[in-house]
A tleap script that builds the chain and sets N, CA, C and O, in Angstrom:
source leaprc.protein.ff14SB
mol = sequence {
  NMET ASP LYS GLN THR GLU ILE GLU ALA ALA
  VAL LEU ARG ARG LEU LEU LYS HIE PHE ASP
  ASP ASN LYS SER VAL GLN ASN ILE ASP LEU
  MET ASN LEU ALA GLY PHE CYS ARG ASN CYS
  LEU SER LYS TRP TYR MET ALA GLU ALA GLU
  GLN ARG ASP VAL LYS MET ASP TYR ASP GLN
  ALA ARG GLU PHE VAL TYR GLY GLU PRO TYR
  ASP SER TRP LYS ALA LYS HIE GLN PRO GLU
  ALA THR ALA GLU GLN LEU ALA ALA PHE ASN
  ALA LYS SER GLN SER THR CLYS
}
set mol.1.N position { 219.804 128.740 -82.089 }
set mol.1.CA position { 219.643 130.000 -81.388 }
set mol.1.C position { 218.182 130.124 -80.962 }
set mol.1.O position { 217.273 129.899 -81.760 }
set mol.2.N position { 217.967 130.479 -79.709 }
set mol.2.CA position { 216.593 130.622 -79.249 }
set mol.2.C position { 216.042 131.999 -79.610 }
set mol.2.O position { 216.787 132.888 -80.022 }
set mol.3.N position { 214.742 132.164 -79.453 }
set mol.3.CA position { 214.076 133.417 -79.854 }
set mol.3.C position { 214.630 134.619 -79.097 }
set mol.3.O position { 214.814 135.682 -79.690 }
set mol.4.N position { 214.898 134.475 -77.811 }
set mol.4.CA position { 215.438 135.589 -77.024 }
set mol.4.C position { 216.764 136.065 -77.596 }
set mol.4.O position { 216.980 137.266 -77.753 }
set mol.5.N position { 217.652 135.127 -77.909 }
set mol.5.CA position { 218.950 135.470 -78.479 }
set mol.5.C position { 218.783 136.101 -79.857 }
set mol.5.O position { 219.492 137.052 -80.189 }
set mol.6.N position { 217.857 135.587 -80.661 }
set mol.6.CA position { 217.587 136.170 -81.976 }
set mol.6.C position { 217.117 137.614 -81.845 }
set mol.6.O position { 217.545 138.488 -82.599 }
set mol.7.N position { 216.238 137.852 -80.886 }
set mol.7.CA position { 215.726 139.210 -80.667 }
set mol.7.C position { 216.862 140.132 -80.234 }
set mol.7.O position { 217.001 141.239 -80.753 }
set mol.8.N position { 217.668 139.676 -79.287 }
set mol.8.CA position { 218.782 140.497 -78.803 }
set mol.8.C position { 219.761 140.811 -79.926 }
set mol.8.O position { 220.236 141.942 -80.030 }
set mol.9.N position { 220.067 139.836 -80.762 }
set mol.9.CA position { 220.969 140.056 -81.894 }
set mol.9.C position { 220.363 141.054 -82.871 }
set mol.9.O position { 221.070 141.919 -83.387 }
set mol.10.N position { 219.061 140.945 -83.131 }
set mol.10.CA position { 218.384 141.867 -84.048 }
set mol.10.C position { 218.392 143.290 -83.494 }
set mol.10.O position { 218.547 144.254 -84.244 }
set mol.11.N position { 218.225 143.415 -82.188 }
set mol.11.CA position { 218.256 144.742 -81.560 }
set mol.11.C position { 219.643 145.363 -81.703 }
set mol.11.O position { 219.756 146.551 -82.006 }
set mol.12.N position { 220.698 144.578 -81.489 }
set mol.12.CA position { 222.049 145.105 -81.666 }
set mol.12.C position { 222.262 145.552 -83.103 }
set mol.12.O position { 222.797 146.635 -83.341 }
set mol.13.N position { 221.847 144.728 -84.068 }
set mol.13.CA position { 221.992 145.123 -85.474 }
set mol.13.C position { 221.221 146.409 -85.760 }
set mol.13.O position { 221.695 147.267 -86.504 }
set mol.14.N position { 220.055 146.540 -85.178 }
set mol.14.CA position { 219.246 147.750 -85.383 }
set mol.14.C position { 219.927 148.969 -84.756 }
set mol.14.O position { 219.939 150.045 -85.355 }
set mol.15.N position { 220.491 148.810 -83.561 }
set mol.15.CA position { 221.213 149.909 -82.914 }
set mol.15.C position { 222.407 150.329 -83.760 }
set mol.15.O position { 222.626 151.522 -83.969 }
set mol.16.N position { 223.180 149.367 -84.248 }
set mol.16.CA position { 224.341 149.694 -85.076 }
set mol.16.C position { 223.913 150.380 -86.374 }
set mol.16.O position { 224.585 151.306 -86.829 }
set mol.17.N position { 222.817 149.946 -86.971 }
set mol.17.CA position { 222.317 150.607 -88.177 }
set mol.17.C position { 221.875 152.030 -87.864 }
set mol.17.O position { 222.117 152.949 -88.647 }
set mol.18.N position { 221.231 152.209 -86.724 }
set mol.18.CA position { 220.810 153.555 -86.318 }
set mol.18.C position { 222.031 154.465 -86.171 }
set mol.18.O position { 222.019 155.601 -86.645 }
set mol.19.N position { 223.069 153.975 -85.525 }
set mol.19.CA position { 224.299 154.762 -85.410 }
set mol.19.C position { 224.890 155.034 -86.790 }
set mol.19.O position { 225.358 156.141 -87.055 }
set mol.20.N position { 224.871 154.039 -87.664 }
set mol.20.CA position { 225.418 154.218 -89.005 }
set mol.20.C position { 224.610 155.244 -89.798 }
set mol.20.O position { 225.171 156.030 -90.561 }
set mol.21.N position { 223.307 155.230 -89.616 }
set mol.21.CA position { 222.445 156.187 -90.317 }
set mol.21.C position { 222.538 157.594 -89.737 }
set mol.21.O position { 222.094 158.555 -90.363 }
set mol.22.N position { 223.108 157.716 -88.554 }
set mol.22.CA position { 223.194 159.003 -87.853 }
set mol.22.C position { 224.636 159.306 -87.454 }
set mol.22.O position { 224.945 159.535 -86.284 }
set mol.23.N position { 225.502 159.299 -88.456 }
set mol.23.CA position { 226.924 159.528 -88.192 }
set mol.23.C position { 227.197 160.902 -87.592 }
set mol.23.O position { 228.230 161.104 -86.954 }
set mol.24.N position { 226.286 161.842 -87.787 }
set mol.24.CA position { 226.489 163.179 -87.233 }
set mol.24.C position { 226.401 163.189 -85.708 }
set mol.24.O position { 226.856 164.135 -85.065 }
set mol.25.N position { 225.824 162.150 -85.136 }
set mol.25.CA position { 225.798 162.035 -83.677 }
set mol.25.C position { 227.179 161.578 -83.248 }
set mol.25.O position { 227.585 160.445 -83.509 }
set mol.26.N position { 227.881 162.461 -82.596 }
set mol.26.CA position { 229.267 162.203 -82.236 }
set mol.26.C position { 229.369 161.387 -80.951 }
set mol.26.O position { 228.484 161.430 -80.097 }
set mol.27.N position { 230.461 160.650 -80.834 }
set mol.27.CA position { 230.689 159.840 -79.639 }
set mol.27.C position { 230.682 160.682 -78.378 }
set mol.27.O position { 230.154 160.249 -77.354 }
set mol.28.N position { 231.248 161.859 -78.428 }
set mol.28.CA position { 231.292 162.693 -77.220 }
set mol.28.C position { 229.877 163.094 -76.808 }
set mol.28.O position { 229.588 163.196 -75.615 }
set mol.29.N position { 228.988 163.323 -77.787 }
set mol.29.CA position { 227.597 163.631 -77.465 }
set mol.29.C position { 226.921 162.430 -76.812 }
set mol.29.O position { 226.180 162.573 -75.840 }
set mol.30.N position { 227.189 161.239 -77.362 }
set mol.30.CA position { 226.632 160.028 -76.766 }
set mol.30.C position { 227.135 159.847 -75.334 }
set mol.30.O position { 226.359 159.508 -74.440 }
set mol.31.N position { 228.418 160.070 -75.119 }
set mol.31.CA position { 228.975 159.944 -73.769 }
set mol.31.C position { 228.342 160.954 -72.823 }
set mol.31.O position { 228.000 160.630 -71.686 }
set mol.32.N position { 228.192 162.182 -73.308 }
set mol.32.CA position { 227.622 163.225 -72.453 }
set mol.32.C position { 226.163 162.948 -72.100 }
set mol.32.O position { 225.725 163.238 -70.987 }
set mol.33.N position { 225.424 162.395 -73.033 }
set mol.33.CA position { 223.995 162.171 -72.809 }
set mol.33.C position { 223.676 160.800 -72.217 }
set mol.33.O position { 222.803 160.681 -71.357 }
set mol.34.N position { 224.381 159.771 -72.674 }
set mol.34.CA position { 223.990 158.413 -72.305 }
set mol.34.C position { 225.041 157.658 -71.507 }
set mol.34.O position { 224.751 156.605 -70.939 }
set mol.35.N position { 226.254 158.185 -71.461 }
set mol.35.CA position { 227.300 157.510 -70.707 }
set mol.35.C position { 227.946 156.345 -71.437 }
set mol.35.O position { 228.681 155.565 -70.831 }
set mol.36.N position { 227.680 156.219 -72.731 }
set mol.36.CA position { 228.347 155.209 -73.553 }
set mol.36.C position { 228.387 155.715 -74.991 }
set mol.36.O position { 227.657 156.635 -75.360 }
set mol.37.N position { 229.250 155.098 -75.793 }
set mol.37.CA position { 229.379 155.508 -77.193 }
set mol.37.C position { 229.727 154.297 -78.045 }
set mol.37.O position { 229.719 153.163 -77.565 }
set mol.38.N position { 230.025 154.543 -79.281 }
set mol.38.CA position { 230.396 153.459 -80.202 }
set mol.38.C position { 231.632 152.714 -79.705 }
set mol.38.O position { 231.715 151.493 -79.832 }
set mol.39.N position { 232.590 153.446 -79.141 }
set mol.39.CA position { 233.801 152.796 -78.627 }
set mol.39.C position { 233.477 151.897 -77.439 }
set mol.39.O position { 234.072 150.830 -77.285 }
set mol.40.N position { 232.540 152.323 -76.603 }
set mol.40.CA position { 232.109 151.472 -75.492 }
set mol.40.C position { 231.506 150.180 -76.025 }
set mol.40.O position { 231.823 149.096 -75.536 }
set mol.41.N position { 230.633 150.294 -77.028 }
set mol.41.CA position { 230.040 149.102 -77.638 }
set mol.41.C position { 231.127 148.177 -78.174 }
set mol.41.O position { 231.040 146.955 -78.049 }
set mol.42.N position { 232.146 148.778 -78.770 }
set mol.42.CA position { 233.257 147.978 -79.306 }
set mol.42.C position { 233.954 147.214 -78.187 }
set mol.42.O position { 234.272 146.035 -78.345 }
set mol.43.N position { 234.191 147.869 -77.073 }
set mol.43.CA position { 234.851 147.213 -75.936 }
set mol.43.C position { 233.972 146.112 -75.361 }
set mol.43.O position { 234.464 145.044 -74.997 }
set mol.44.N position { 232.670 146.372 -75.278 }
set mol.44.CA position { 231.752 145.347 -74.777 }
set mol.44.C position { 231.724 144.146 -75.715 }
set mol.44.O position { 231.713 142.999 -75.268 }
set mol.45.N position { 231.713 144.417 -77.017 }
set mol.45.CA position { 231.693 143.349 -78.022 }
set mol.45.C position { 232.957 142.491 -77.908 }
set mol.45.O position { 232.890 141.262 -77.924 }
set mol.46.N position { 234.099 143.156 -77.793 }
set mol.46.CA position { 235.367 142.453 -77.664 }
set mol.46.C position { 235.388 141.612 -76.382 }
set mol.46.O position { 235.824 140.461 -76.403 }
set mol.47.N position { 234.923 142.178 -75.279 }
set mol.47.CA position { 234.913 141.458 -74.007 }
set mol.47.C position { 234.018 140.222 -74.078 }
set mol.47.O position { 234.390 139.161 -73.577 }
set mol.48.N position { 232.859 140.348 -74.688 }
set mol.48.CA position { 231.952 139.203 -74.811 }
set mol.48.C position { 232.537 138.132 -75.731 }
set mol.48.O position { 232.372 136.937 -75.483 }
set mol.49.N position { 233.219 138.562 -76.789 }
set mol.49.CA position { 233.880 137.598 -77.676 }
set mol.49.C position { 234.936 136.826 -76.888 }
set mol.49.O position { 235.014 135.600 -76.972 }
set mol.50.N position { 235.742 137.550 -76.127 }
set mol.50.CA position { 236.806 136.902 -75.347 }
set mol.50.C position { 236.233 135.951 -74.300 }
set mol.50.O position { 236.822 134.906 -74.026 }
set mol.51.N position { 235.078 136.306 -73.705 }
set mol.51.CA position { 234.422 135.417 -72.736 }
set mol.51.C position { 234.042 134.084 -73.372 }
set mol.51.O position { 233.912 133.067 -72.690 }
set mol.52.N position { 233.869 134.110 -74.686 }
set mol.52.CA position { 233.467 132.908 -75.421 }
set mol.52.C position { 234.636 132.306 -76.206 }
set mol.52.O position { 234.441 131.553 -77.160 }
set mol.53.N position { 235.848 132.655 -75.782 }
set mol.53.CA position { 237.082 132.150 -76.394 }
set mol.53.C position { 237.192 132.473 -77.876 }
set mol.53.O position { 237.742 131.687 -78.648 }
set mol.54.N position { 236.671 133.625 -78.272 }
set mol.54.CA position { 236.825 134.118 -79.639 }
set mol.54.C position { 237.875 135.211 -79.587 }
set mol.54.O position { 237.692 136.229 -78.919 }
set mol.55.N position { 238.970 135.002 -80.290 }
set mol.55.CA position { 240.054 135.978 -80.304 }
set mol.55.C position { 239.626 137.197 -81.116 }
set mol.55.O position { 239.218 137.081 -82.272 }
set mol.56.N position { 239.725 138.348 -80.496 }
set mol.56.CA position { 239.345 139.578 -81.164 }
set mol.56.C position { 240.114 140.722 -80.520 }
set mol.56.O position { 240.207 140.810 -79.295 }
set mol.57.N position { 240.661 141.592 -81.354 }
set mol.57.CA position { 241.305 142.772 -80.783 }
set mol.57.C position { 240.373 143.976 -80.920 }
set mol.57.O position { 239.328 143.908 -81.567 }
set mol.58.N position { 240.777 145.059 -80.300 }
set mol.58.CA position { 239.945 146.260 -80.253 }
set mol.58.C position { 239.670 146.808 -81.650 }
set mol.58.O position { 238.558 147.256 -81.928 }
set mol.59.N position { 240.667 146.778 -82.527 }
set mol.59.CA position { 240.447 147.270 -83.891 }
set mol.59.C position { 239.392 146.437 -84.620 }
set mol.59.O position { 238.560 146.986 -85.342 }
set mol.60.N position { 239.422 145.132 -84.438 }
set mol.60.CA position { 238.407 144.280 -85.069 }
set mol.60.C position { 237.019 144.581 -84.508 }
set mol.60.O position { 236.042 144.642 -85.254 }
set mol.61.N position { 236.939 144.765 -83.216 }
set mol.61.CA position { 235.651 145.072 -82.590 }
set mol.61.C position { 235.126 146.424 -83.072 }
set mol.61.O position { 233.937 146.562 -83.361 }
set mol.62.N position { 236.008 147.420 -83.159 }
set mol.62.CA position { 235.564 148.730 -83.652 }
set mol.62.C position { 235.127 148.647 -85.106 }
set mol.62.O position { 234.171 149.318 -85.493 }
set mol.63.N position { 235.797 147.848 -85.918 }
set mol.63.CA position { 235.383 147.716 -87.307 }
set mol.63.C position { 233.986 147.097 -87.396 }
set mol.63.O position { 233.197 147.465 -88.266 }
set mol.64.N position { 233.684 146.167 -86.503 }
set mol.64.CA position { 232.339 145.599 -86.464 }
set mol.64.C position { 231.317 146.682 -86.129 }
set mol.64.O position { 230.288 146.788 -86.796 }
set mol.65.N position { 231.586 147.477 -85.113 }
set mol.65.CA position { 230.634 148.495 -84.664 }
set mol.65.C position { 230.523 149.645 -85.667 }
set mol.65.O position { 229.419 150.100 -85.965 }
set mol.66.N position { 231.644 150.109 -86.182 }
set mol.66.CA position { 231.645 151.263 -87.084 }
set mol.66.C position { 231.325 150.885 -88.533 }
set mol.66.O position { 230.955 151.750 -89.327 }
set mol.67.N position { 231.464 149.614 -88.882 }
set mol.67.CA position { 231.192 149.180 -90.242 }
set mol.67.C position { 232.344 149.423 -91.205 }
set mol.67.O position { 232.211 149.208 -92.409 }
set mol.68.N position { 233.452 149.864 -90.682 }
set mol.68.CA position { 234.674 150.101 -91.459 }
set mol.68.C position { 235.794 150.346 -90.457 }
set mol.68.O position { 235.520 150.541 -89.273 }
set mol.69.N position { 237.042 150.340 -90.900 }
set mol.69.CA position { 238.132 150.624 -89.957 }
set mol.69.C position { 237.909 151.969 -89.260 }
set mol.69.O position { 237.506 152.951 -89.884 }
set mol.70.N position { 238.178 151.988 -87.967 }
set mol.70.CA position { 237.911 153.176 -87.157 }
set mol.70.C position { 238.602 154.417 -87.701 }
set mol.70.O position { 237.977 155.473 -87.791 }
set mol.71.N position { 239.872 154.315 -88.063 }
set mol.71.CA position { 240.596 155.492 -88.549 }
set mol.71.C position { 239.935 156.087 -89.784 }
set mol.71.O position { 239.892 157.306 -89.948 }
set mol.72.N position { 239.428 155.232 -90.642 }
set mol.72.CA position { 238.723 155.688 -91.839 }
set mol.72.C position { 237.425 156.390 -91.461 }
set mol.72.O position { 237.124 157.469 -91.971 }
set mol.73.N position { 236.657 155.773 -90.563 }
set mol.73.CA position { 235.392 156.372 -90.109 }
set mol.73.C position { 235.654 157.722 -89.453 }
set mol.73.O position { 234.969 158.705 -89.735 }
set mol.74.N position { 236.642 157.757 -88.584 }
set mol.74.CA position { 236.960 158.978 -87.843 }
set mol.74.C position { 237.346 160.108 -88.792 }
set mol.74.O position { 236.911 161.244 -88.608 }
set mol.75.N position { 238.156 159.808 -89.802 }
set mol.75.CA position { 238.584 160.835 -90.757 }
set mol.75.C position { 237.395 161.396 -91.540 }
set mol.75.O position { 237.371 162.581 -91.875 }
set mol.76.N position { 236.425 160.555 -91.826 }
set mol.76.CA position { 235.273 160.988 -92.626 }
set mol.76.C position { 234.164 161.642 -91.811 }
set mol.76.O position { 233.461 162.518 -92.314 }
set mol.77.N position { 233.999 161.224 -90.551 }
set mol.77.CA position { 232.773 161.578 -89.830 }
set mol.77.C position { 232.953 162.247 -88.471 }
set mol.77.O position { 231.967 162.678 -87.874 }
set mol.78.N position { 234.167 162.344 -87.971 }
set mol.78.CA position { 234.338 162.860 -86.609 }
set mol.78.C position { 235.140 164.141 -86.594 }
set mol.78.O position { 236.367 164.107 -86.690 }
set mol.79.N position { 234.460 165.278 -86.475 }
set mol.79.CA position { 235.190 166.538 -86.346 }
set mol.79.C position { 235.781 166.670 -84.941 }
set mol.79.O position { 235.454 165.898 -84.039 }
set mol.80.N position { 236.637 167.642 -84.776 }
set mol.80.CA position { 237.166 167.924 -83.438 }
set mol.80.C position { 236.017 168.283 -82.504 }
set mol.80.O position { 235.065 168.952 -82.907 }
set mol.81.N position { 236.108 167.843 -81.274 }
set mol.81.CA position { 235.091 168.182 -80.282 }
set mol.81.C position { 235.115 169.684 -80.022 }
set mol.81.O position { 236.173 170.313 -80.013 }
set mol.82.N position { 233.933 170.240 -79.813 }
set mol.82.CA position { 233.837 171.664 -79.510 }
set mol.82.C position { 234.206 171.897 -78.047 }
set mol.82.O position { 234.256 170.964 -77.247 }
set mol.83.N position { 234.459 173.145 -77.721 }
set mol.83.CA position { 234.758 173.507 -76.334 }
set mol.83.C position { 233.590 173.132 -75.426 }
set mol.83.O position { 233.795 172.681 -74.299 }
set mol.84.N position { 232.375 173.316 -75.914 }
set mol.84.CA position { 231.188 172.992 -75.116 }
set mol.84.C position { 231.081 171.483 -74.871 }
set mol.84.O position { 230.765 171.045 -73.764 }
set mol.85.N position { 231.347 170.703 -75.910 }
set mol.85.CA position { 231.298 169.249 -75.760 }
set mol.85.C position { 232.337 168.783 -74.750 }
set mol.85.O position { 232.048 167.957 -73.884 }
set mol.86.N position { 233.545 169.316 -74.867 }
set mol.86.CA position { 234.615 168.926 -73.943 }
set mol.86.C position { 234.305 169.345 -72.516 }
set mol.86.O position { 234.562 168.593 -71.576 }
set mol.87.N position { 233.751 170.548 -72.347 }
set mol.87.CA position { 233.398 171.015 -71.002 }
set mol.87.C position { 232.345 170.103 -70.380 }
set mol.87.O position { 232.451 169.739 -69.209 }
set mol.88.N position { 231.332 169.735 -71.159 }
set mol.88.CA position { 230.293 168.840 -70.643 }
set mol.88.C position { 230.877 167.475 -70.299 }
set mol.88.O position { 230.534 166.891 -69.271 }
set mol.89.N position { 231.754 166.968 -71.151 }
set mol.89.CA position { 232.380 165.671 -70.901 }
set mol.89.C position { 233.230 165.726 -69.631 }
set mol.89.O position { 233.157 164.831 -68.788 }
set mol.90.N position { 234.033 166.778 -69.502 }
set mol.90.CA position { 234.890 166.905 -68.325 }
set mol.90.C position { 234.077 167.082 -67.052 }
set mol.90.O position { 234.443 166.544 -66.007 }
set mol.91.N position { 232.984 167.825 -67.124 }
set mol.91.CA position { 232.119 168.011 -65.956 }
set mol.91.C position { 231.507 166.677 -65.541 }
set mol.91.O position { 231.445 166.356 -64.354 }
set mol.92.N position { 231.061 165.909 -66.519 }
set mol.92.CA position { 230.477 164.596 -66.218 }
set mol.92.C position { 231.519 163.661 -65.637 }
set mol.92.O position { 231.241 162.924 -64.690 }
set mol.93.N position { 232.726 163.687 -66.206 }
set mol.93.CA position { 233.815 162.838 -65.702 }
set mol.93.C position { 234.147 163.172 -64.257 }
set mol.93.O position { 234.393 162.274 -63.453 }
set mol.94.N position { 234.156 164.455 -63.922 }
set mol.94.CA position { 234.470 164.876 -62.559 }
set mol.94.C position { 233.374 164.457 -61.574 }
set mol.94.O position { 233.657 164.143 -60.418 }
set mol.95.N position { 232.123 164.454 -62.043 }
set mol.95.CA position { 231.021 164.105 -61.149 }
set mol.95.C position { 230.939 162.616 -60.848 }
set mol.95.O position { 230.261 162.212 -59.904 }
set mol.96.N position { 231.621 161.797 -61.639 }
set mol.96.CA position { 231.581 160.354 -61.409 }
set mol.96.C position { 232.775 159.861 -60.606 }
set mol.96.O position { 232.889 158.663 -60.347 }
set mol.97.N position { 233.656 160.749 -60.215 }
set mol.97.CA position { 234.829 160.341 -59.430 }
set mol.97.C position { 234.512 160.298 -57.964 }
set mol.97.O position { 235.380 159.975 -57.153 }
savepdb mol mol.pdb
quit
């Protein structure tokens, strides 16, 4: 592995740790502010694995990103979205169409 790849891998690990350390930051907030969330990272991870002929399903990719099975993480850390969060998400979704 070259230094560039090592750095990129370390940055991903650091980002995932940051998300793990800040579970109160909800996916809908990430989507509203940054246009991506933990689920997006999971999809990107799965797509890159498949590009390299590594078989991976979405649940496996989410477990990598969340550090545990998604349903377990969601039950422990993800409350229902507020009306304000949903309104912001829907407004953003409408503006990108």
